[in-house]
N, CA, C and O atoms as a Maestro MAE file, in Angstrom:
{
 s_m_m2io_version
 :::
 2.0.0
}

f_m_ct {
 s_m_title
 :::
 protein
 m_atom[288] {
  # First column is atom index #
  i_m_mmod_type
  r_m_x_coord
  r_m_y_coord
  r_m_z_coord
  i_m_residue_number
  s_m_chain_name
  s_m_pdb_residue_name
  s_m_pdb_atom_name
  i_m_atomic_number
  :::
  1 25 58.550 -93.983 69.748 1 A "MET " " N  " 7
  2 3 57.610 -93.726 68.689 1 A "MET " " CA " 6
  3 2 57.397 -91.770 68.605 1 A "MET " " C  " 6
  4 15 57.000 -91.117 69.570 1 A "MET " " O  " 8
  5 25 57.624 -91.398 67.774 2 A "ALA " " N  " 7
  6 3 57.520 -89.837 67.654 2 A "ALA " " CA " 6
  7 2 55.835 -89.261 67.548 2 A "ALA " " C  " 6
  8 15 54.939 -89.853 66.947 2 A "ALA " " O  " 8
  9 25 55.753 -88.483 67.997 3 A "GLU " " N  " 7
  10 3 54.295 -88.015 67.881 3 A "GLU " " CA " 6
  11 2 54.021 -87.134 66.770 3 A "GLU " " C  " 6
  12 15 54.693 -86.113 66.630 3 A "GLU " " O  " 8
  13 25 53.033 -87.456 65.913 4 A "ILE " " N  " 7
  14 3 52.463 -86.472 64.625 4 A "ILE " " CA " 6
  15 2 51.945 -85.124 65.605 4 A "ILE " " C  " 6
  16 15 51.120 -85.118 66.518 4 A "ILE " " O  " 8
  17 25 52.728 -84.053 65.063 5 A "LYS " " N  " 7
  18 3 52.449 -82.700 65.358 5 A "LYS " " CA " 6
  19 2 51.802 -81.879 64.354 5 A "LYS " " C  " 6
  20 15 52.206 -81.756 63.197 5 A "LYS " " O  " 8
  21 25 50.687 -81.274 64.897 6 A "VAL " " N  " 7
  22 3 49.979 -80.504 63.683 6 A "VAL " " CA " 6
  23 2 50.053 -79.061 64.338 6 A "VAL " " C  " 6
  24 15 49.694 -78.879 65.501 6 A "VAL " " O  " 8
  25 25 50.546 -78.027 63.511 7 A "THR " " N  " 7
  26 3 50.622 -76.390 63.975 7 A "THR " " CA " 6
  27 2 49.850 -76.068 62.536 7 A "THR " " C  " 6
  28 15 49.925 -76.530 61.397 7 A "THR " " O  " 8
  29 25 48.951 -74.871 63.290 8 A "VAL " " N  " 7
  30 3 48.327 -74.064 62.263 8 A "VAL " " CA " 6
  31 2 49.057 -72.821 62.349 8 A "VAL " " C  " 6
  32 15 48.965 -72.298 63.460 8 A "VAL " " O  " 8
  33 25 49.829 -72.127 61.415 9 A "GLN " " N  " 7
  34 3 50.285 -71.166 60.982 9 A "GLN " " CA " 6
  35 2 49.454 -69.828 61.255 9 A "GLN " " C  " 6
  36 15 48.258 -70.008 61.024 9 A "GLN " " O  " 8
  37 25 49.742 -68.618 61.658 10 A "ASP " " N  " 7
  38 3 49.257 -67.555 61.617 10 A "ASP " " CA " 6
  39 2 48.543 -67.232 60.031 10 A "ASP " " C  " 6
  40 15 47.593 -66.449 60.027 10 A "ASP " " O  " 8
  41 25 48.931 -67.742 58.893 11 A "ASP " " N  " 7
  42 3 48.701 -67.209 57.615 11 A "ASP " " CA " 6
  43 2 47.742 -68.347 57.159 11 A "ASP " " C  " 6
  44 15 47.213 -68.269 56.050 11 A "ASP " " O  " 8
  45 25 47.499 -69.429 58.002 12 A "GLY " " N  " 7
  46 3 46.167 -70.514 58.054 12 A "GLY " " CA " 6
  47 2 46.694 -71.842 57.581 12 A "GLY " " C  " 6
  48 15 45.990 -72.851 57.600 12 A "GLY " " O  " 8
  49 25 48.144 -71.833 57.087 13 A "ARG " " N  " 7
  50 3 48.703 -72.780 56.666 13 A "ARG " " CA " 6
  51 2 48.682 -73.809 57.890 13 A "ARG " " C  " 6
  52 15 48.668 -73.373 59.041 13 A "ARG " " O  " 8
  53 25 48.678 -75.177 57.625 14 A "ALA " " N  " 7
  54 3 48.765 -76.250 58.276 14 A "ALA " " CA " 6
  55 2 49.981 -77.235 58.299 14 A "ALA " " C  " 6
  56 15 50.224 -77.998 57.364 14 A "ALA " " O  " 8
  57 25 50.768 -77.150 59.506 15 A "ILE " " N  " 7
  58 3 52.142 -78.092 59.200 15 A "ILE " " CA " 6
  59 2 52.014 -79.481 59.919 15 A "ILE " " C  " 6
  60 15 52.099 -79.507 61.147 15 A "ILE " " O  " 8
  61 25 51.820 -80.596 59.233 16 A "VAL " " N  " 7
  62 3 51.752 -81.885 59.730 16 A "VAL " " CA " 6
  63 2 53.473 -82.471 59.728 16 A "VAL " " C  " 6
  64 15 54.205 -82.755 58.780 16 A "VAL " " O  " 8
  65 25 53.690 -82.496 61.063 17 A "ASP " " N  " 7
  66 3 55.393 -82.759 61.357 17 A "ASP " " CA " 6
  67 2 55.186 -84.358 61.634 17 A "ASP " " C  " 6
  68 15 54.636 -84.788 62.649 17 A "ASP " " O  " 8
  69 25 55.647 -85.080 60.706 18 A "LEU " " N  " 7
  70 3 55.567 -86.648 61.146 18 A "LEU " " CA " 6
  71 2 56.759 -87.037 61.798 18 A "LEU " " C  " 6
  72 15 56.779 -87.923 62.653 18 A "LEU " " O  " 8
  73 25 57.812 -86.369 61.403 19 A "ALA " " N  " 7
  74 3 59.156 -86.865 62.246 19 A "ALA " " CA " 6
  75 2 59.704 -86.338 63.591 19 A "ALA " " C  " 6
  76 15 60.792 -86.694 64.046 19 A "ALA " " O  " 8
  77 25 58.781 -85.372 64.254 20 A "GLY " " N  " 7
  78 3 59.059 -85.103 65.199 20 A "GLY " " CA " 6
  79 2 60.563 -84.324 65.625 20 A "GLY " " C  " 6
  80 15 61.391 -84.150 64.731 20 A "GLY " " O  " 8
  81 25 60.817 -83.936 66.834 21 A "GLU " " N  " 7
  82 3 62.093 -83.295 66.892 21 A "GLU " " CA " 6
  83 2 63.491 -83.847 66.439 21 A "GLU " " C  " 6
  84 15 64.541 -83.205 66.457 21 A "GLU " " O  " 8
  85 25 63.315 -85.228 66.004 22 A "ALA " " N  " 7
  86 3 64.614 -85.907 65.920 22 A "ALA " " CA " 6
  87 2 64.517 -86.231 64.297 22 A "ALA " " C  " 6
  88 15 65.214 -87.175 63.924 22 A "ALA " " O  " 8
  89 25 63.769 -85.585 63.347 23 A "GLY " " N  " 7
  90 3 63.308 -85.870 62.046 23 A "GLY " " CA " 6
  91 2 64.751 -85.235 61.359 23 A "GLY " " C  " 6
  92 15 65.392 -85.884 60.532 23 A "GLY " " O  " 8
  93 25 65.005 -84.395 61.645 24 A "GLY " " N  " 7
  94 3 66.624 -83.670 60.804 24 A "GLY " " CA " 6
  95 2 66.091 -82.756 59.945 24 A "GLY " " C  " 6
  96 15 64.969 -82.278 60.112 24 A "GLY " " O  " 8
  97 25 66.799 -82.483 59.056 25 A "GLU " " N  " 7
  98 3 66.678 -81.630 58.069 25 A "GLU " " CA " 6
  99 2 65.695 -81.880 56.893 25 A "GLU " " C  " 6
  100 15 65.677 -83.035 56.466 25 A "GLU " " O  " 8
  101 25 64.839 -80.934 56.280 26 A "ILE " " N  " 7
  102 3 64.382 -81.258 54.955 26 A "ILE " " CA " 6
  103 2 65.437 -81.292 53.939 26 A "ILE " " C  " 6
  104 15 66.448 -80.594 54.012 26 A "ILE " " O  " 8
  105 25 65.187 -82.115 52.990 27 A "ARG " " N  " 7
  106 3 66.364 -81.946 51.617 27 A "ARG " " CA " 6
  107 2 65.296 -81.832 50.424 27 A "ARG " " C  " 6
  108 15 65.624 -80.986 49.592 27 A "ARG " " O  " 8
  109 25 64.258 -82.404 50.194 28 A "ASP " " N  " 7
  110 3 63.406 -82.311 49.118 28 A "ASP " " CA " 6
  111 2 62.052 -81.742 49.367 28 A "ASP " " C  " 6
  112 15 61.535 -82.018 50.450 28 A "ASP " " O  " 8
  113 25 61.259 -80.825 48.346 29 A "SER " " N  " 7
  114 3 60.108 -80.615 48.708 29 A "SER " " CA " 6
  115 2 59.319 -80.736 47.158 29 A "SER " " C  " 6
  116 15 59.741 -80.439 46.040 29 A "SER " " O  " 8
  117 25 58.108 -81.254 47.562 30 A "VAL " " N  " 7
  118 3 57.379 -81.356 46.289 30 A "VAL " " CA " 6
  119 2 55.994 -81.051 46.162 30 A "VAL " " C  " 6
  120 15 55.194 -81.802 46.720 30 A "VAL " " O  " 8
  121 25 55.528 -79.937 45.431 31 A "ALA " " N  " 7
  122 3 54.623 -79.609 45.262 31 A "ALA " " CA " 6
  123 2 53.303 -80.254 44.377 31 A "ALA " " C  " 6
  124 15 53.299 -80.260 43.146 31 A "ALA " " O  " 8
  125 25 52.174 -80.801 45.224 32 A "LEU " " N  " 7
  126 3 51.279 -81.320 44.234 32 A "LEU " " CA " 6
  127 2 50.540 -80.732 43.255 32 A "LEU " " C  " 6
  128 15 49.896 -81.399 42.445 32 A "LEU " " O  " 8
  129 25 50.580 -79.378 43.257 33 A "ASP " " N  " 7
  130 3 49.943 -78.809 42.003 33 A "ASP " " CA " 6
  131 2 49.894 -79.283 40.788 33 A "ASP " " C  " 6
  132 15 48.887 -79.084 40.108 33 A "ASP " " O  " 8
  133 25 50.980 -80.002 40.291 34 A "GLU " " N  " 7
  134 3 50.929 -80.412 38.847 34 A "GLU " " CA " 6
  135 2 49.761 -81.784 38.674 34 A "GLU " " C  " 6
  136 15 49.503 -82.310 37.591 34 A "GLU " " O  " 8
  137 25 49.272 -82.112 39.750 35 A "LEU " " N  " 7
  138 3 48.539 -83.316 39.740 35 A "LEU " " CA " 6
  139 2 47.119 -82.941 40.035 35 A "LEU " " C  " 6
  140 15 46.244 -83.802 39.944 35 A "LEU " " O  " 8
  141 25 46.823 -81.664 40.395 36 A "ALA " " N  " 7
  142 3 45.904 -81.153 40.685 36 A "ALA " " CA " 6
  143 2 44.370 -81.076 39.650 36 A "ALA " " C  " 6
  144 15 43.258 -80.918 40.153 36 A "ALA " " O  " 8
  145 25 44.552 -81.185 38.543 37 A "GLU " " N  " 7
  146 3 43.391 -81.585 37.588 37 A "GLU " " CA " 6
  147 2 42.332 -82.024 38.098 37 A "GLU " " C  " 6
  148 15 41.306 -81.346 38.053 37 A "GLU " " O  " 8
  149 25 42.371 -83.397 38.758 38 A "ASP " " N  " 7
  150 3 41.040 -83.968 39.300 38 A "ASP " " CA " 6
  151 2 40.755 -83.429 40.632 38 A "ASP " " C  " 6
  152 15 39.591 -83.244 40.985 38 A "ASP " " O  " 8
  153 25 41.695 -83.182 41.347 39 A "VAL " " N  " 7
  154 3 41.421 -82.705 42.712 39 A "VAL " " CA " 6
  155 2 42.033 -81.537 43.002 39 A "VAL " " C  " 6
  156 15 43.235 -81.495 43.261 39 A "VAL " " O  " 8
  157 25 41.248 -80.462 42.984 40 A "PRO " " N  " 7
  158 3 41.977 -78.957 43.181 40 A "PRO " " CA " 6
  159 2 42.640 -78.643 44.610 40 A "PRO " " C  " 6
  160 15 43.555 -77.823 44.688 40 A "PRO " " O  " 8
  161 25 42.187 -79.268 45.650 41 A "ALA " " N  " 7
  162 3 42.578 -79.271 46.879 41 A "ALA " " CA " 6
  163 2 44.242 -79.764 46.882 41 A "ALA " " C  " 6
  164 15 44.876 -79.520 47.908 41 A "ALA " " O  " 8
  165 25 44.852 -80.364 45.890 42 A "LEU " " N  " 7
  166 3 46.257 -80.780 45.663 42 A "LEU " " CA " 6
  167 2 46.806 -79.848 45.600 42 A "LEU " " C  " 6
  168 15 47.928 -79.832 46.106 42 A "LEU " " O  " 8
  169 25 46.327 -78.728 45.007 43 A "GLU " " N  " 7
  170 3 47.095 -77.406 44.572 43 A "GLU " " CA " 6
  171 2 47.670 -76.693 45.924 43 A "GLU " " C  " 6
  172 15 48.628 -75.939 45.755 43 A "GLU " " O  " 8
  173 25 47.242 -76.840 47.062 44 A "SER " " N  " 7
  174 3 47.558 -76.407 48.409 44 A "SER " " CA " 6
  175 2 48.667 -77.247 49.139 44 A "SER " " C  " 6
  176 15 49.211 -76.785 50.142 44 A "SER " " O  " 8
  177 25 48.975 -78.375 48.680 45 A "ILE " " N  " 7
  178 3 49.836 -79.361 49.540 45 A "ILE " " CA " 6
  179 2 51.059 -79.613 48.962 45 A "ILE " " C  " 6
  180 15 51.212 -79.998 47.804 45 A "ILE " " O  " 8
  181 25 52.320 -79.300 50.122 46 A "VAL " " N  " 7
  182 3 53.252 -79.497 49.644 46 A "VAL " " CA " 6
  183 2 54.109 -80.786 50.600 46 A "VAL " " C  " 6
  184 15 54.174 -80.758 51.829 46 A "VAL " " O  " 8
  185 25 54.631 -81.718 49.857 47 A "LEU " " N  " 7
  186 3 55.175 -82.865 50.917 47 A "LEU " " CA " 6
  187 2 56.605 -82.600 51.067 47 A "LEU " " C  " 6
  188 15 57.110 -82.118 50.053 47 A "LEU " " O  " 8
  189 25 57.308 -82.761 51.945 48 A "HIS " " N  " 7
  190 3 58.836 -82.637 52.393 48 A "HIS " " CA " 6
  191 2 59.266 -83.939 52.905 48 A "HIS " " C  " 6
  192 15 58.659 -84.731 53.626 48 A "HIS " " O  " 8
  193 25 60.538 -84.007 52.342 49 A "PHE " " N  " 7
  194 3 61.189 -85.361 52.391 49 A "PHE " " CA " 6
  195 2 62.350 -85.190 53.468 49 A "PHE " " C  " 6
  196 15 62.774 -84.043 53.603 49 A "PHE " " O  " 8
  197 25 62.787 -85.966 54.075 50 A "ASP " " N  " 7
  198 3 64.235 -85.857 54.776 50 A "ASP " " CA " 6
  199 2 65.252 -86.413 53.866 50 A "ASP " " C  " 6
  200 15 64.983 -86.784 52.724 50 A "ASP " " O  " 8
  201 25 66.685 -86.475 54.513 51 A "PHE " " N  " 7
  202 3 67.832 -86.806 53.925 51 A "PHE " " CA " 6
  203 2 67.586 -88.153 53.195 51 A "PHE " " C  " 6
  204 15 68.034 -88.290 52.057 51 A "PHE " " O  " 8
  205 25 66.912 -89.128 53.780 52 A "TYR " " N  " 7
  206 3 66.700 -90.503 53.282 52 A "TYR " " CA " 6
  207 2 65.557 -90.638 52.598 52 A "TYR " " C  " 6
  208 15 65.105 -91.778 52.489 52 A "TYR " " O  " 8
  209 25 65.062 -89.860 52.176 53 A "GLY " " N  " 7
  210 3 63.720 -89.631 51.079 53 A "GLY " " CA " 6
  211 2 62.455 -90.102 51.733 53 A "GLY " " C  " 6
  212 15 61.513 -90.548 51.080 53 A "GLY " " O  " 8
  213 25 62.456 -90.000 52.938 54 A "ARG " " N  " 7
  214 3 61.257 -90.284 53.917 54 A "ARG " " CA " 6
  215 2 60.190 -89.227 54.164 54 A "ARG " " C  " 6
  216 15 60.587 -88.263 54.821 54 A "ARG " " O  " 8
  217 25 59.000 -89.209 53.799 55 A "LEU " " N  " 7
  218 3 58.173 -88.272 54.061 55 A "LEU " " CA " 6
  219 2 58.364 -87.787 55.696 55 A "LEU " " C  " 6
  220 15 58.377 -88.550 56.662 55 A "LEU " " O  " 8
  221 25 58.488 -86.497 55.719 56 A "ALA " " N  " 7
  222 3 58.856 -86.050 57.232 56 A "ALA " " CA " 6
  223 2 57.922 -84.703 57.182 56 A "ALA " " C  " 6
  224 15 58.138 -84.228 58.297 56 A "ALA " " O  " 8
  225 25 57.332 -84.133 56.759 57 A "ARG " " N  " 7
  226 3 56.421 -82.959 56.773 57 A "ARG " " CA " 6
  227 2 55.578 -83.052 55.690 57 A "ARG " " C  " 6
  228 15 55.808 -83.693 54.664 57 A "ARG " " O  " 8
  229 25 54.225 -82.155 56.029 58 A "ILE " " N  " 7
  230 3 53.184 -82.270 54.962 58 A "ILE " " CA " 6
  231 2 52.577 -80.465 55.217 58 A "ILE " " C  " 6
  232 15 52.054 -80.176 56.293 58 A "ILE " " O  " 8
  233 25 52.694 -79.683 54.404 59 A "GLU " " N  " 7
  234 3 52.474 -78.268 54.423 59 A "GLU " " CA " 6
  235 2 50.865 -78.357 53.507 59 A "GLU " " C  " 6
  236 15 50.673 -78.945 52.443 59 A "GLU " " O  " 8
  237 25 49.930 -77.626 54.272 60 A "ILE " " N  " 7
  238 3 48.739 -77.563 53.538 60 A "ILE " " CA " 6
  239 2 48.247 -76.397 54.134 60 A "ILE " " C  " 6
  240 15 48.231 -76.046 55.313 60 A "ILE " " O  " 8
  241 25 47.714 -75.678 52.770 61 A "ALA " " N  " 7
  242 3 47.147 -74.113 52.706 61 A "ALA " " CA " 6
  243 2 45.730 -74.369 53.377 61 A "ALA " " C  " 6
  244 15 45.110 -75.431 53.322 61 A "ALA " " O  " 8
  245 25 45.363 -73.304 53.965 62 A "ASP " " N  " 7
  246 3 44.092 -73.207 54.669 62 A "ASP " " CA " 6
  247 2 42.895 -73.573 53.482 62 A "ASP " " C  " 6
  248 15 41.889 -74.214 53.787 62 A "ASP " " O  " 8
  249 25 43.121 -73.133 52.252 63 A "SER " " N  " 7
  250 3 41.957 -73.461 51.435 63 A "SER " " CA " 6
  251 2 41.773 -75.000 51.158 63 A "SER " " C  " 6
  252 15 40.808 -75.376 50.494 63 A "SER " " O  " 8
  253 25 42.715 -75.916 51.673 64 A "ALA " " N  " 7
  254 3 42.331 -77.141 51.460 64 A "ALA " " CA " 6
  255 2 42.044 -77.831 52.705 64 A "ALA " " C  " 6
  256 15 42.143 -79.054 52.804 64 A "ALA " " O  " 8
  257 25 41.611 -76.895 53.878 65 A "LEU " " N  " 7
  258 3 41.650 -77.817 55.221 65 A "LEU " " CA " 6
  259 2 40.171 -77.652 55.524 65 A "LEU " " C  " 6
  260 15 39.477 -76.855 54.892 65 A "LEU " " O  " 8
  261 25 39.664 -78.474 56.576 66 A "PRO " " N  " 7
  262 3 38.395 -78.690 56.787 66 A "PRO " " CA " 6
  263 2 38.066 -77.317 57.818 66 A "PRO " " C  " 6
  264 15 38.821 -77.143 58.775 66 A "PRO " " O  " 8
  265 25 37.118 -76.525 57.625 67 A "PRO " " N  " 7
  266 3 36.793 -75.327 58.472 67 A "PRO " " CA " 6
  267 2 36.897 -75.847 60.064 67 A "PRO " " C  " 6
  268 15 37.487 -75.158 60.896 67 A "PRO " " O  " 8
  269 25 36.294 -77.073 60.397 68 A "ALA " " N  " 7
  270 3 36.255 -77.495 61.616 68 A "ALA " " CA " 6
  271 2 37.576 -77.453 62.317 68 A "ALA " " C  " 6
  272 15 37.627 -77.425 63.547 68 A "ALA " " O  " 8
  273 25 38.661 -77.449 61.556 69 A "LEU " " N  " 7
  274 3 40.045 -77.141 62.524 69 A "LEU " " CA " 6
  275 2 40.083 -75.798 62.589 69 A "LEU " " C  " 6
  276 15 41.036 -75.718 63.364 69 A "LEU " " O  " 8
  277 25 39.861 -74.970 62.430 70 A "PHE " " N  " 7
  278 3 39.717 -73.399 63.169 70 A "PHE " " CA " 6
  279 2 38.978 -73.324 63.971 70 A "PHE " " C  " 6
  280 15 39.269 -72.526 64.862 70 A "PHE " " O  " 8
  281 25 37.938 -73.919 64.076 71 A "ASP " " N  " 7
  282 3 36.898 -73.766 65.110 71 A "ASP " " CA " 6
  283 2 37.396 -73.733 66.685 71 A "ASP " " C  " 6
  284 15 37.968 -74.748 67.084 71 A "ASP " " O  " 8
  285 25 37.246 -72.813 67.457 72 A "ASP " " N  " 7
  286 3 37.704 -72.961 68.775 72 A "ASP " " CA " 6
  287 2 36.645 -73.672 69.595 72 A "ASP " " C  " 6
  288 15 36.841 -73.907 70.787 72 A "ASP " " O  " 8
  :::
 }
 m_bond[287] {
  # First column is bond index #
  i_m_from
  i_m_to
  i_m_order
  :::
  1 1 2 1
  2 2 3 1
  3 3 4 2
  4 3 5 1
  5 5 6 1
  6 6 7 1
  7 7 8 2
  8 7 9 1
  9 9 10 1
  10 10 11 1
  11 11 12 2
  12 11 13 1
  13 13 14 1
  14 14 15 1
  15 15 16 2
  16 15 17 1
  17 17 18 1
  18 18 19 1
  19 19 20 2
  20 19 21 1
  21 21 22 1
  22 22 23 1
  23 23 24 2
  24 23 25 1
  25 25 26 1
  26 26 27 1
  27 27 28 2
  28 27 29 1
  29 29 30 1
  30 30 31 1
  31 31 32 2
  32 31 33 1
  33 33 34 1
  34 34 35 1
  35 35 36 2
  36 35 37 1
  37 37 38 1
  38 38 39 1
  39 39 40 2
  40 39 41 1
  41 41 42 1
  42 42 43 1
  43 43 44 2
  44 43 45 1
  45 45 46 1
  46 46 47 1
  47 47 48 2
  48 47 49 1
  49 49 50 1
  50 50 51 1
  51 51 52 2
  52 51 53 1
  53 53 54 1
  54 54 55 1
  55 55 56 2
  56 55 57 1
  57 57 58 1
  58 58 59 1
  59 59 60 2
  60 59 61 1
  61 61 62 1
  62 62 63 1
  63 63 64 2
  64 63 65 1
  65 65 66 1
  66 66 67 1
  67 67 68 2
  68 67 69 1
  69 69 70 1
  70 70 71 1
  71 71 72 2
  72 71 73 1
  73 73 74 1
  74 74 75 1
  75 75 76 2
  76 75 77 1
  77 77 78 1
  78 78 79 1
  79 79 80 2
  80 79 81 1
  81 81 82 1
  82 82 83 1
  83 83 84 2
  84 83 85 1
  85 85 86 1
  86 86 87 1
  87 87 88 2
  88 87 89 1
  89 89 90 1
  90 90 91 1
  91 91 92 2
  92 91 93 1
  93 93 94 1
  94 94 95 1
  95 95 96 2
  96 95 97 1
  97 97 98 1
  98 98 99 1
  99 99 100 2
  100 99 101 1
  101 101 102 1
  102 102 103 1
  103 103 104 2
  104 103 105 1
  105 105 106 1
  106 106 107 1
  107 107 108 2
  108 107 109 1
  109 109 110 1
  110 110 111 1
  111 111 112 2
  112 111 113 1
  113 113 114 1
  114 114 115 1
  115 115 116 2
  116 115 117 1
  117 117 118 1
  118 118 119 1
  119 119 120 2
  120 119 121 1
  121 121 122 1
  122 122 123 1
  123 123 124 2
  124 123 125 1
  125 125 126 1
  126 126 127 1
  127 127 128 2
  128 127 129 1
  129 129 130 1
  130 130 131 1
  131 131 132 2
  132 131 133 1
  133 133 134 1
  134 134 135 1
  135 135 136 2
  136 135 137 1
  137 137 138 1
  138 138 139 1
  139 139 140 2
  140 139 141 1
  141 141 142 1
  142 142 143 1
  143 143 144 2
  144 143 145 1
  145 145 146 1
  146 146 147 1
  147 147 148 2
  148 147 149 1
  149 149 150 1
  150 150 151 1
  151 151 152 2
  152 151 153 1
  153 153 154 1
  154 154 155 1
  155 155 156 2
  156 155 157 1
  157 157 158 1
  158 158 159 1
  159 159 160 2
  160 159 161 1
  161 161 162 1
  162 162 163 1
  163 163 164 2
  164 163 165 1
  165 165 166 1
  166 166 167 1
  167 167 168 2
  168 167 169 1
  169 169 170 1
  170 170 171 1
  171 171 172 2
  172 171 173 1
  173 173 174 1
  174 174 175 1
  175 175 176 2
  176 175 177 1
  177 177 178 1
  178 178 179 1
  179 179 180 2
  180 179 181 1
  181 181 182 1
  182 182 183 1
  183 183 184 2
  184 183 185 1
  185 185 186 1
  186 186 187 1
  187 187 188 2
  188 187 189 1
  189 189 190 1
  190 190 191 1
  191 191 192 2
  192 191 193 1
  193 193 194 1
  194 194 195 1
  195 195 196 2
  196 195 197 1
  197 197 198 1
  198 198 199 1
  199 199 200 2
  200 199 201 1
  201 201 202 1
  202 202 203 1
  203 203 204 2
  204 203 205 1
  205 205 206 1
  206 206 207 1
  207 207 208 2
  208 207 209 1
  209 209 210 1
  210 210 211 1
  211 211 212 2
  212 211 213 1
  213 213 214 1
  214 214 215 1
  215 215 216 2
  216 215 217 1
  217 217 218 1
  218 218 219 1
  219 219 220 2
  220 219 221 1
  221 221 222 1
  222 222 223 1
  223 223 224 2
  224 223 225 1
  225 225 226 1
  226 226 227 1
  227 227 228 2
  228 227 229 1
  229 229 230 1
  230 230 231 1
  231 231 232 2
  232 231 233 1
  233 233 234 1
  234 234 235 1
  235 235 236 2
  236 235 237 1
  237 237 238 1
  238 238 239 1
  239 239 240 2
  240 239 241 1
  241 241 242 1
  242 242 243 1
  243 243 244 2
  244 243 245 1
  245 245 246 1
  246 246 247 1
  247 247 248 2
  248 247 249 1
  249 249 250 1
  250 250 251 1
  251 251 252 2
  252 251 253 1
  253 253 254 1
  254 254 255 1
  255 255 256 2
  256 255 257 1
  257 257 258 1
  258 258 259 1
  259 259 260 2
  260 259 261 1
  261 261 262 1
  262 262 263 1
  263 263 264 2
  264 263 265 1
  265 265 266 1
  266 266 267 1
  267 267 268 2
  268 267 269 1
  269 269 270 1
  270 270 271 1
  271 271 272 2
  272 271 273 1
  273 273 274 1
  274 274 275 1
  275 275 276 2
  276 275 277 1
  277 277 278 1
  278 278 279 1
  279 279 280 2
  280 279 281 1
  281 281 282 1
  282 282 283 1
  283 283 284 2
  284 283 285 1
  285 285 286 1
  286 286 287 1
  287 287 288 2
  :::
 }
}
């Protein structure tokens, strides 16, 4: 079973890798900003899908992340 890996980038974005090393390449990405009318945090989320249409990665801007994620 692949491990879920969370990486916080220098610019504050978090990348949640669901597919691990063997996840293959990203074929499609969908920004959720069009659905953000009722939930503003959706403006900051992008879903990335692999060749087979499976969710492989989630990209989240720092504005939508809990501050505790950045606490040392």
